[in-house]
SERO-4910 file (N, C-alpha, C, O; in steps of 0.05 Angstrom, whole numbers):
BEGIN
 pado doro    nc1    nc2    nc3   cac1   cac2   cac3    cc1    cc2    cc3    oc1    oc2    oc3
  Met    A   1237   -912    747   1233   -913    720   1200   -909    723   1192   -887    728
  Lys    A   1188   -924    722   1154   -926    729   1143   -903    742   1118   -901    741
  Lys    A   1161   -881    758   1151   -854    774   1147   -838    750   1126   -828    744
  Ile    A   1173   -834    735   1179   -819    720   1155   -805    698   1141   -786    695
  Ile    A   1163   -834    684   1135   -838    663   1108   -832    674   1094   -817    660
  Ile    A   1097   -841    701   1067   -823    712   1066   -799    711   1047   -784    705
  Ile    A   1094   -796    718   1094   -757    730   1091   -754    689   1066   -751    685
  Leu    A   1098   -753    676   1098   -743    650   1077   -751    623   1074   -742    601
  Cys    A   1066   -771    636   1038   -768    636   1020   -749    646   1003   -738    631
  Ser    A   1021   -744    673   1003   -730    686   1008   -713    673    990   -706    658
  Ile    A   1040   -692    671   1049   -674    651   1034   -667    624   1026   -644    622
  Ile    A   1028   -689    602   1012   -683    585    983   -684    585    972   -675    565
  Val    A    972   -692    602    944   -688    611    933   -656    613    916   -642    601
  Val    A    951   -650    637    944   -623    643    952   -602    623    947   -578    627
  Leu    A    968   -611    598    969   -590    582    955   -592    570    943   -571    569
  Ala    A    943   -615    549    924   -625    531    888   -609    542    869   -602    529
  Val    A    894   -609    579    855   -599    582    864   -560    583    850   -540    582
  Gly    A    896   -563    585    888   -525    581    884   -524    549    865   -510    542
  Leu    A    897   -535    531    900   -529    509    868   -531    502    860   -510    491
  Val    A    849   -549    506    828   -555    504    812   -527    512    799   -513    497
  Ala    A    815   -525    531    801   -492    545    801   -468    524    785   -458    509
  Val    A    835   -461    532    836   -439    503    830   -443    480    832   -424    465
  Ile    A    825   -462    473    816   -465    437    785   -457    438    772   -444    422
  Leu    A    775   -474    469    751   -462    484    738   -440    472    727   -433    452
  Phe    A    747   -429    501    752   -399    502    756   -377    481    745   -355    486
  Lys    A    770   -379    460    778   -369    434    758   -366    419    749   -346    409
  Gly    A    747   -393    417    723   -405    394    700   -384    401    689   -370    384
  Gly    A    691   -383    438    667   -375    445    672   -338    439    656   -321    431
  Lys    A    689   -337    445    699   -303    445    693   -296    420    680   -275    419
  Glu    A    703   -312    389    698   -305    362    673   -299    361    665   -276    356
  Asn    A    654   -323    366    628   -319    361    614   -303    365    600   -293    348
  Asn    A    615   -294    397    599   -270    408    612   -248    400    600   -229    411
  Asn    A    638   -234    379    639   -216    374    625   -215    345    617   -195    333
  Ser    A    626   -251    334    617   -239    300    580   -237    304    566   -234    284
  Asp    A    570   -241    333    536   -241    337    539   -214    329    537   -204    307
  Asp    A    548   -196    362    549   -164    357    552   -146    339    539   -125    337
  Ser    A    575   -157    323    580   -149    293    553   -147    274    548   -126    262
  Lys    A    539   -168    274    522   -179    255    486   -162    263    466   -159    249
  His    A    495   -153    296    468   -145    310    466   -112    302    448    -95    302
  Val    A    496   -110    296    498    -76    301    493    -61    280    486    -38    280
  Ser    A    497    -84    250    495    -78    225    474    -75    220    471    -54    207
  Ser    A    451    -90    224    430    -89    227    403    -70    226    386    -62    211
  Thr    A    415    -66    261    394    -38    266    402    -20    260    384     -7    249
  Glu    A    432     -4    259    449     15    245    445     27    218    452     50    214
  Lys    A    432      9    198    440     12    178    417     39    172    394     40    179
  Thr    A    434     58    158    407     79    145    419     78    118    436     61    113
  Tyr    A    411     97    100    412    107     69    422    127     74    418    142     93
  Ser    A    445    130     45    447    155     48    437    176     29    440    166      7
  Ile    A    426    202     27    414    215      5    424    223    -15    414    243    -25
  Lys    A    453    206    -31    464    210    -42    462    189    -69    471    193    -92
  Asp    A    443    162    -54    441    149    -69    416    150    -90    395    156    -79
  Asn    A    416    146   -118    392    158   -125    367    133   -123    349    131   -140
  Glu    A    368    125   -113    350     96   -105    328    103    -85    305     93    -85
  Val    A    339    127    -64    319    130    -43    308    156    -55    295    172    -41
  Tyr    A    313    161    -82    289    184    -90    260    168   -117    261    160   -140
  Leu    A    244    170   -100    218    151   -106    201    157    -91    202    166    -68
  Ile    A    172    151   -110    151    155    -88    124    131    -98    114    125   -120
  Lys    A    118    123    -75     95    106    -93     65    113    -91     54    111    -70
  Val    A     49    120   -115     37    121   -107     10     95   -120     10     82   -141
  Lys    A    -11     95    -96    -30     66   -115    -15     49   -113    -23     31   -128
  Gly    A      9     41   -100     26     18   -110     41     13   -122     53     -8   -122
  Lys    A     44     42   -143     57     43   -164     78     63   -161     74     85   -153
  Val    A    112     51   -172    132     68   -161    145     84   -184    146     75   -206
  Phe    A    155    110   -176    156    131   -197    181    144   -180    183    147   -156
  Lys    A    200    149   -205    226    157   -194    241    182   -210    234    186   -234
  Ala    A    262    198   -198    264    214   -213    271    206   -240    268    183   -246
  Gly    A    279    220   -256    293    225   -283    252    203   -307    246    199   -330
  Asp    A    239    196   -281    214    184   -298    195    200   -306    187    216   -289
  Lys    A    182    202   -331    168    219   -347    151    222   -328    142    202   -317
  Ile    A    140    257   -317    118    265   -310     88    253   -312     71    249   -294
  Ser    A     86    248   -343     67    236   -357     64    204   -350     51    188   -363
  Asn    A     76    199   -330     71    160   -328     48    161   -303     32    144   -294
  Val    A     53    193   -297     32    192   -270      2    185   -282    -17    189   -268
  Ser    A     -3    176   -308    -32    172   -315    -34    146   -318    -53    137   -331
  Gln    A    -17    128   -306    -18     99   -298    -36     98   -271    -44     76   -262
  Val    A    -43    124   -258    -46    117   -234    -71    130   -229    -81    131   -207
  Gly    A    -85    144   -260   -100    164   -253   -102    190   -249   -124    201   -246
  Leu    A    -79    203   -247    -65    231   -241    -58    245   -272    -49    232   -291
  Lys    A    -62    266   -271    -54    291   -298    -41    311   -284    -36    314   -260
  Gln    A    -36    325   -307    -27    350   -307    -36    368   -316    -46    366   -338
  Lys    A    -38    397   -299    -58    410   -314    -38    431   -342    -15    438   -347
  Asp    A    -74    435   -358    -77    430   -396    -58    462   -388    -43    471   -406
  Ser    A    -59    478   -364    -52    511   -375    -20    502   -372     -4    515   -384
  Asp    A    -13    483   -358     24    476   -348     40    471   -380     58    484   -392
  Leu    A     24    444   -389     38    431   -412     50    445   -438     60    430   -454
  Asn    A     50    463   -441     64    485   -464     77    504   -450     86    523   -462
  Lys    A     79    502   -418    102    513   -419    133    512   -419    144    492   -410
  Thr    A    149    531   -429    182    513   -432    196    516   -415    196    535   -399
  Ile    A    216    492   -415    234    494   -396    259    489   -419    260    475   -439
  Pro    A    278    509   -405    307    511   -415    329    485   -411    335    474   -389
  Ser    A    337    481   -430    357    458   -432    372    460   -401    383    480   -391
  Asn    A    367    432   -389    381    431   -355    371    441   -333    384    440   -312
  Arg    A    349    452   -334    341    473   -319    312    454   -308    301    436   -321
  Tyr    A    305    463   -284    268    460   -285    258    486   -269    269    506   -259
  Leu    A    238    479   -272    216    497   -254    206    494   -224    215    478   -208
  Leu    A    188    510   -220    173    502   -195    155    496   -190    137    509   -201
  Ser    A    146    473   -171    136    456   -174    104    458   -186     93    480   -183
  Met    A     93    440   -196     69    439   -209     51    413   -197     54    389   -193
  Ser    A     30    436   -193      1    409   -177      3    388   -198     16    391   -218
  Leu    A    -14    361   -192    -18    338   -202    -48    334   -201    -55    329   -179
  Leu    A    -67    336   -217    -95    328   -207    -99    303   -207    -83    286   -215
  Asn    A   -126    298   -197   -140    267   -199   -166    270   -218   -174    291   -227
  Asp    A   -176    247   -220   -190    245   -237   -221    275   -239   -235    286   -257
  Val    A   -216    277   -213   -248    298   -214   -231    330   -206   -240    345   -188
  Asn    A   -206    337   -224   -187    361   -222   -193    374   -192   -202    397   -187
  Lys    A   -181    344   -169   -174    364   -140   -141    358   -147   -134    337   -157
  Ser    A   -123    378   -140    -96    384   -133    -88    362   -115    -97    365    -92
  Val    A    -74    339   -120    -60    311    -96    -32    328    -89    -29    344    -71
  Phe    A    -16    322   -105     14    331   -102     26    343   -123     18    345   -146
  Lys    A     45    348   -115     70    372   -139     83    362   -146     85    341   -133
  Val    A    100    364   -165    123    353   -177    135    376   -186    125    396   -195
  Val    A    158    368   -181    176    382   -194    199    382   -225    223    375   -227
  Pro    A    181    391   -245    185    388   -278    212    391   -290    215    413   -302
  Leu    A    231    377   -291    264    372   -306    272    369   -328    273    346   -336
  Asn    A    279    386   -342    287    380   -368    318    376   -360    329    394   -348
  Ser    A    333    353   -368    362    347   -361    372    342   -392    393    329   -394
  Thr    A    360    350   -416    370    347   -443    387    366   -447    388    382   -428
  Asp    A    407    374   -470    406    393   -490    396    411   -499    409    426   -513
  Lys    A    360    417   -493    337    430   -512    327    437   -500    331    423   -480
  Thr    A    309    454   -496    292    473   -493    267    454   -502    265    443   -524
  Ile    A    245    450   -478    226    423   -485    201    430   -467    201    442   -446
  Asn    A    180    419   -481    156    432   -455    151    415   -438    153    391   -439
  Val    A    143    432   -420    125    409   -397    124    387   -397    137    371   -385
  Ser    A    105    384   -414     95    354   -422    120    331   -426    118    310   -413
  Asp    A    140    334   -440    155    330   -441    188    322   -421    210    317   -431
  Ala    A    177    324   -384    195    340   -376    195    304   -361    181    285   -364
  Val    A    216    310   -348    223    287   -326    212    292   -287    211    315   -279
  Ile    A    207    276   -274    206    281   -252    234    287   -238    251    270   -231
  Gly    A    232    324   -234    261    326   -210    266    327   -184    285    330   -168
  Gly    A    230    324   -183    225    327   -146    196    325   -144    178    324   -161
  Val    A    196    323   -113    163    324   -112    149    329    -87    144    306    -79
  Glu    A    141    347    -67    125    357    -53     91    348    -47     70    350    -59
  Val    A     97    339    -27     69    322    -14     62    332      6     80    341     21
  Gly    A     27    337     19     29    351     51     19    376     51     12    387     30
  Asp    A     17    387     77     21    404     87     33    404    111     43    385    124
  Ile    A     30    431    116     47    442    147     36    434    176     47    440    197
  Asn    A      4    415    171     -6    394    195    -21    379    185    -36    385    167
  Tyr    A    -20    351    198    -28    330    181    -58    328    184    -69    308    175
  Ser    A    -68    344    193    -98    350    195   -112    371    171   -137    372    167
  Lys    A    -89    387    157    -93    396    132    -95    393    101   -100    409     83
  Ile    A    -88    358    102    -81    334     79   -110    335     69   -131    329     81
  Pro    A   -105    344     48   -135    342     34   -141    308     35   -121    295     30
  Glu    A   -166    291     43   -168    265     47   -166    258     11   -174    235     10
  Asp    A   -160    266    -10   -153    259    -40   -128    252    -37   -120    232    -50
  Thr    A   -104    272    -14    -86    255    -30    -85    233    -12    -74    215    -24
  Leu    A    -92    228     12    -82    203     32   -107    180     18   -105    158     28
  Lys    A   -124    184      2   -134    150    -11   -112    144    -31   -112    123    -43
  Leu    A    -94    161    -35    -70    154    -63    -50    134    -52    -34    122    -67
  Asn    A    -54    130     -6    -37    111     -2    -10    115    -14     -1     99    -29
  Ile    A      6    142     -5     32    156    -17     61    146      4     68    154     26
  Glu    A     73    126    -13     95    119      9    122    127     -1    127    128    -26
  Phe    A    139    133     16    173    136      3    183    115     17    176    101     36
  Phe    A    215    119     -5    237    101      5    235     98     34    235    118     49
  Gly    A    232     70     46    242     65     69    213     63     90    212     61    115
  Gly    A    190     65     70    166     62     85    149     81     92    125     79     97
  Ile    A    163    103     91    162    127    107    136    137     96    132    130     72
  Lys    A    119    150    105     94    155     99     81    183    117     88    193    138
  Leu    A     66    187    104     48    226    123     42    210    141     34    188    136
  Gly    A     46    219    166     34    198    193     54    187    205     47    181    228
  Ser    A     70    182    201     93    163    203    111    196    218    108    220    215
  Thr    A    131    176    236    148    200    257    166    214    253    175    218    231
  Tyr    A    180    225    279    213    236    267    237    194    266    252    186    249
  Glu    A    229    183    291    236    156    295    242    145    266    264    138    256
  Asp    A    220    144    256    213    132    231    232    145    211    243    126    199
  Ile    A    240    166    203    257    177    184    288    181    188    304    185    170
  Val    A    294    179    217    323    165    241    330    137    222    349    135    206
  Lys    A    313    119    228    306     93    221    319     87    188    328     67    177
  Val    A    315    110    181    316     96    140    341    119    139    361    108    128
  Phe    A    346    142    145    374    167    142    387    179    163    399    201    163
  Gly    A    383    164    182    396    184    212    393    201    219    369    204    225
  Glu    A    407    221    222    398    241    231    405    259    211    421    254    192
  Pro    A    391    285    215    384    307    203    408    321    194    429    319    207
  Asp    A    407    340    169    427    359    171    422    388    185    437    403    196
  Phe    A    393    390    179    381    421    191    361    409    202    346    392    194
  Glu    A    362    422    227    332    426    244    318    454    251    332    470    264
  Asn    A    291    460    243    276    488    251    259    480    261    251    457    256
  Glu    A    251    493    276    233    498    297    210    523    290    217    546    287
  Phe    A    188    517    289    163    553    277    148    543    299    137    521    300
  Lys    A    147    560    316    128    565    339    101    562    320     99    558    296
  Ala    A     78    565    344     52    571    327     42    596    317     54    610    334
  Asp    A     28    617    301     21    631    300     -4    646    303     -8    658    282
  Glu    A    -21    650    321    -54    654    324    -62    677    298    -74    669    278
  Lys    A    -54    701    302    -61    713    283    -57    706    250    -71    718    233
  Tyr    A    -36    685    244    -40    684    221    -58    645    212    -60    630    193
  Asn    A    -67    646    239    -75    616    241    -57    596    230    -66    580    214
  Met    A    -34    596    238     -9    577    234     -3    558    253    -12    565    275
  Pro    A     10    532    254      8    522    273     29    514    281     44    525    265
  Ala    A     48    498    299     66    497    298     74    480    285     58    467    272
  Tyr    A    112    473    282    109    459    265    148    447    274    160    451    295
  Lys    A    156    435    254    188    427    260    192    424    232    173    418    218
  Thr    A    224    428    217    234    416    194    254    401    200    269    407    218
  Tyr    A    257    382    188    288    364    190    293    362    158    275    355    143
  Thr    A    318    367    149    328    361    120    356    353    117    374    358    134
  Tyr    A    359    343    100    394    319     82    383    335     62    360    340     55
  Ser    A    414    345     53    414    355     33    443    348     23    459    345     41
  Ser    A    455    345     -3    476    338    -11    476    339    -43    468    321    -58
  Gly    A    494    373    -51    493    377    -71    453    383    -86    432    392    -76
  Tyr    A    461    374   -110    428    379   -117    411    353   -127    401    346   -148
  Lys    A    414    339    -93    402    326    -85    389    329    -52    403    340    -35
  Gly    A    358    318    -42    354    321    -14    330    317     -6    312    316    -23
  Phe    A    324    314     18    290    310     25    295    339     45    316    349     54
  Lys    A    272    345     48    258    359     65    228    345     79    207    338     67
  Phe    A    233    343    106    201    325    123    194    350    143    211    366    148
  Ile    A    167    353    153    162    372    163    143    353    184    129    334    178
  Ile    A    147    364    210    135    341    231    115    365    244    127    385    253
  Asp    A     90    365    244     61    372    253     71    372    293     89    359    304
  Asp    A     59    385    301     59    394    327     44    368    346     46    367    370
  Asn    A     31    348    331     21    330    343     40    296    336     32    273    337
  Gly    A     76    311    327     95    288    321     92    276    300    108    259    295
  Lys    A     74    279    282     60    272    263     77    277    233     70    297    220
  Val    A     91    265    225    102    270    187     78    286    171     57    272    174
  Ser    A     74    300    162     46    312    144     62    325    124     47    336    108
  Gln    A     86    330    117    109    344     87    130    324     80    148    317     96
  Ile    A    128    314     54    146    305     51    163    315     26    151    311      4
  Glu    A    186    326     23    191    337     -1    209    324     -6    222    315     14
  Trp    A    219    317    -32    253    306    -43    258    329    -68    243    348    -75
  Asn    A    284    322    -77    298    338   -104    318    326   -112    338    322    -98
  Asp    A    314    317   -141    344    310   -142    351    309   -166    354    286   -175
  Tyr    A    357    330   -184    367    339   -207    397    328   -224    408    337   -243
  Asp    A    403    305   -208    422    295   -228    424    270   -221    445    259   -215
  Tyr    A    394    255   -223    400    231   -223    412    211   -239    407    187   -235
  Asn    A    430    221   -259    441    203   -277    468    205   -268    487    199   -281
  Glu    A    467    214   -247    502    216   -232    505    189   -205    526    186   -192
***
């Protein structure tokens, strides 16, 4: 009888040890999977160009978004050309990009005047439908523009790299390469475009690998 009891106790001990080992193994595996998923989500997070939140421009630390009044740029010492103010925009339409001037009347970047109302308005009452900053080569960007410390969503700025763009928006929808043209004194550059309906970004990267021009348009910022 004593022998049977000893054997039963031994079996119970073995089973208990095995059960604990299985639990510990599963627990460790679940924890590892959890850590991996957190790591992936934190490193592969990108933003959609369909989101209105990405359409902004920071100038001298002040943020302007799609749909903000163009006249608000006066808060950072910029203004529209007097000759543009009385131009009219039909309802739910936009005009080609127009220059913004600094305090010494130098053009620093451009905005797209947008009329999102159901009546005709003047450019002086228009909102920001898009922006265009920079040139096809970083060396051609005016110092007056660089002094504004312009920044876009995700920290992208003039002088950033292709890798910086991809970290924020992922791979582009379209890519084009332009060779240098000595006849017209045109340097080589590449364009990377993200497009979705009436929204989109275009980046130009010069022959030194620097972001030299940034454009975005958001004509349906209310949706």
